[in-house]
C-alpha positions in Angstrom: 0.0 0.0 0.0 1.5 3.3 -1.1 0.3 6.4 0.8 0.9 9.7 -0.9 0.8 12.3 1.8 -1.9 15.0 2.1 -4.3 15.8 -0.7 -7.5 17.7 -1.6 -8.0 20.6 0.7 -4.8 19.8 2.6 -1.9 20.8 0.4 0.7 19.6 2.9 3.9 21.5 2.9 4.2 24.4 0.4 7.6 24.9 -1.0 9.5 28.2 -1.0 8.7 28.4 -4.8 5.1 27.4 -4.2 5.3 23.7 -4.9 2.6 21.7 -3.1 3.7 18.6 -1.2 0.5 16.8 -2.2 1.4 17.0 -5.9 4.9 15.8 -5.5 3.9 12.8 -3.3 1.2 11.8 -5.6 3.4 11.9 -8.7 6.1 9.9 -7.0 3.6 7.3 -5.7 2.2 6.8 -9.2 5.7 6.3 -10.5 6.7 3.9 -7.8 3.5 1.9 -8.3 4.3 1.6 -12.0 7.8 0.4 -11.2 6.6 -2.2 -8.7 3.8 -3.5 -10.9 6.1 -3.7 -14.0 8.2 -6.3 -12.2 5.3 -8.7 -12.1 6.0 -9.5 -8.5 3.6 -7.2 -6.7 0.0 -6.0 -6.5 0.0 -2.4 -5.5 -2.8 -0.1 -4.2 -2.8 3.5 -3.2 -4.6 5.2 -0.3 -5.4 8.0 -2.8 -4.8 7.9 -6.6 -6.1 11.4 -7.2 -6.0 14.8 -5.4 -8.4 14.1 -2.6 -8.4 14.4 1.2 -8.1 11.1 3.2 -8.1 11.2 7.0 -5.1 9.6 8.7 -7.0 6.8 10.3 -8.7 6.0 7.0 -5.3 5.6 5.3 -4.4 2.9 7.8 -7.9 1.3 7.5 -7.5 1.1 3.7 -4.3 -0.7 4.0 -5.8 -3.1 6.5 -8.8 -3.7 4.3 -6.6 -4.7 1.4 -4.5 -7.0 3.6 -1.4 -5.1 2.7 2.0 -6.7 3.3 3.7 -3.3 3.5 2.6 0.3 4.0 4.8 3.1 2.6 3.8 6.7 3.3 5.5 9.2 0.9 6.1 12.8 1.9 8.1 16.0 1.2 7.5 18.0 4.3 8.9 21.3 5.7 10.9 22.3 8.7 11.7 25.7 10.2 15.4 25.6 9.2 15.5 26.1 5.5 19.1 24.8 5.3 17.9 21.3 6.3 17.7 19.0 3.2 17.8 15.4 2.2 15.7 12.2 2.4 15.0 10.3 5.6 12.9 7.3 6.6 10.8 7.0 9.8 9.3 4.1 11.8 6.8 4.2 14.7 8.0 4.7 18.2 6.5 6.1 21.4 9.1 8.9 21.6 10.9 10.8 18.9 14.5 10.2 17.9 15.2 14.0 17.9 13.4 17.3 18.2 13.1 17.8 14.4 11.4 14.4 14.1 9.1 15.2 17.0 8.0 18.4 15.2 7.4 16.5 12.0 5.3 14.0 13.8 3.2 16.7 15.4 2.8 18.4 12.0 1.8 15.2 10.3 -0.6 14.1 13.0 -2.3 17.4 12.8 -3.2 16.8 9.2 -6.7 15.8 10.1 -7.5 19.3 11.2 -8.7 19.7 7.5 -11.3 17.1 8.1 -13.4 19.1 10.5 -14.8 18.0 13.9 -15.1 14.4 12.8 -11.4 13.9 12.3 -9.4 15.1 15.3 -6.2 13.2 14.7 -4.4 11.1 17.3 -3.2 12.6 20.6 0.4 12.0 21.8 -1.0 9.8 24.6 -3.0 7.6 22.2 0.0 7.5 19.8 2.2 6.2 22.6 -0.3 3.5 23.4 -0.5 2.5 19.7 3.3 2.3 19.5 3.4 0.0 22.5 0.9 -2.3 20.9 2.8 -2.8 17.7 3.8 -6.5 17.6 7.4 -7.5 17.8 7.4 -9.1 14.3 5.9 -5.9 12.8 8.5 -3.8 14.5 11.3 -6.0 13.2 9.9 -6.0 9.7 9.4 -2.2 9.8 13.0 -1.7 10.9 14.3 -4.0 8.1 12.3 -2.0 5.5 13.6 1.2 7.0 17.2 -0.1 6.7 16.6 -1.2 3.1 15.1 2.2 2.2 17.9 4.2 3.7 20.6 2.1 2.0 19.0 2.4 -1.4 17.9 6.0 -1.2 21.5 6.9 -0.1 22.7 5.8 -3.5 20.2 8.0 -5.3 19.8 11.3 -3.4 21.0 13.6 -0.6 20.2 12.2 2.8 19.7 13.8 6.2 22.4 13.0 8.8 21.2 9.9 10.7 18.4 9.3 8.1 16.8 6.4 10.0 14.6 8.1 12.6 11.4 7.4 14.6 8.5 9.0 16.2 4.8 8.6 17.0 3.4 9.1 13.5 -0.3 8.3 13.5 -0.2 7.0 9.9 2.2 4.2 11.0 0.0 2.9 13.7 -1.0 -0.5 12.2 -0.1 -3.3 14.5 0.1 -5.9 11.8 1.5 -4.2 8.7 5.2 -3.2 8.5 5.1 0.5 7.9 7.5 3.3 7.1 7.2 7.0 6.3 9.6 8.3 3.6 10.5 12.0 3.5 11.8 12.4 0.0 13.2 15.8 0.8 12.0 19.1 2.3 9.8 21.7 0.6 11.3 24.2 2.9 14.7 23.8 1.2 15.0 25.4 -2.2 17.4 22.7 -3.6 15.2 19.9 -2.4 12.1 21.5 -3.8 13.7 22.2 -7.1 14.9 18.6 -7.5 11.5 17.1 -6.4 9.8 19.1 -9.1 11.9 17.2 -11.7 10.6 13.9 -13.0 14.1 12.6 -13.5 15.0 13.2 -9.9 11.7 11.6 -8.6 12.5 8.6 -10.9 15.8 8.1 -9.1 14.1 8.2 -5.8 11.2 5.8 -6.8 13.6 3.4 -8.4 15.7 3.2 -5.2 12.4 2.7 -3.2 11.4 -0.1 -5.5 14.9 -1.7 -5.0 14.3 -1.4 -1.3 11.0 -3.2 -1.5 12.7 -6.0 -3.5 15.5 -6.3 -0.9 12.9 -6.4 1.9 11.0 -9.3 0.4 14.2 -11.2 -0.3 15.3 -10.8 3.3 11.9 -11.9 4.6 11.8 -15.0 2.4 15.4 -15.9 3.5 14.4 -15.5 7.2 11.3 -17.7 6.7 13.4 -20.4 5.0 16.0 -20.2 7.8 13.3 -20.4 10.4 
């Protein structure tokens, strides 16, 4: 399950040159879907295939309804420091790995404010409970996918220092589906924004993400055979 961040009335981050995160994430998700399906090894669905708003809890529910093996949320967020640039990969945890990641999680978990009173998002307290409920196997598989994503993205694009990070992201709350959130870069950085507007650069990112998915399945199959 590919999850392009934001959409509809929620543009997500808006770049310094006016680029909307929701457009970048959707274009990249479509490209990644095509790459994965072209291999003939995967069936791929998306939480949204068009520019529409999907509440955070519904994104998780869609993945669960499809019985997804993996959940990959794709973003290009913003931070207050415009010098910060590079890709990074996040898993669910009860506490954030650093202040910047904590701020990102708060921003992402507030996305449901666009949904009106019916969608209030997930409080930090609930997020901590959800993180504690994630099964051990799911945590291990998520960590493996994160590692594969970091290794492959690092060969294709600029990366944040310590690119493997974690926080209480509501969209990663599934207890049975290995899940990661990929920040492809930051709209708040002009260089990242400029590159993410270019199809060729997004193609390098999505190819590296497809390679990571391949590596994850190989590792899982090897572990099952060994077990």
